[in-house]
C-alpha positions in Angstrom: 32.3 99.3 -8.3 29.8 96.7 -9.0 31.2 93.6 -10.6 30.8 93.9 -14.4 31.0 91.4 -17.2 33.9 92.0 -19.7 31.4 93.3 -22.2 29.8 95.7 -19.7 33.2 96.9 -18.5 34.2 97.8 -22.1 30.8 99.5 -22.7 31.1 101.5 -19.5 34.7 102.6 -20.1 33.8 104.2 -23.4 31.8 106.9 -21.5 34.1 107.5 -18.5 36.4 110.4 -18.0 40.1 110.1 -17.2 39.4 110.8 -13.5 36.6 108.3 -13.4 38.7 105.6 -15.0 41.6 106.4 -12.6 39.1 106.0 -9.7 38.0 102.6 -11.0 41.6 101.5 -11.4 42.4 102.6 -7.8 39.4 100.8 -6.5 40.3 97.6 -8.3 43.9 97.8 -7.1 42.7 98.2 -3.5 39.9 95.6 -3.8 39.7 92.6 -6.0 43.0 92.9 -7.8 41.9 91.1 -10.9 44.8 91.1 -13.4 42.7 91.3 -16.6 40.5 94.1 -15.2 43.5 96.0 -14.0 45.1 95.7 -17.4 42.0 96.9 -19.2 41.5 99.8 -16.8 45.1 100.8 -17.2 44.9 100.6 -21.0 41.9 102.9 -21.1 43.4 105.3 -18.5 46.6 105.5 -20.6 44.7 106.2 -23.8 42.8 109.1 -22.1 45.9 110.4 -20.4 48.0 110.3 -23.6 45.2 112.1 -25.6 45.0 114.8 -22.9 48.8 115.3 -22.9 49.0 115.4 -26.7 46.3 118.1 -26.8 48.2 120.1 -24.2 51.4 119.6 -26.1 49.9 120.7 -29.4 48.3 123.8 -27.9 51.8 125.2 -27.3 53.3 124.1 -30.6 53.7 126.2 -33.8 53.0 124.8 -37.2 56.0 124.9 -39.5 55.3 123.7 -43.0 
């Protein structure tokens, strides 16, 4: 991954898939190990993962009103 500014990183993350962000996170963990970048990548990965899990959960749920 090319070194990005903070602003560029946030802009790029908005268009990445869960798998792409995980790959970026893995690459950062194995490479430069910058704490703030690891935290930001993990934040974004977690949002995408939780959203996917919530959608999967709701698909199997019944609405009771």
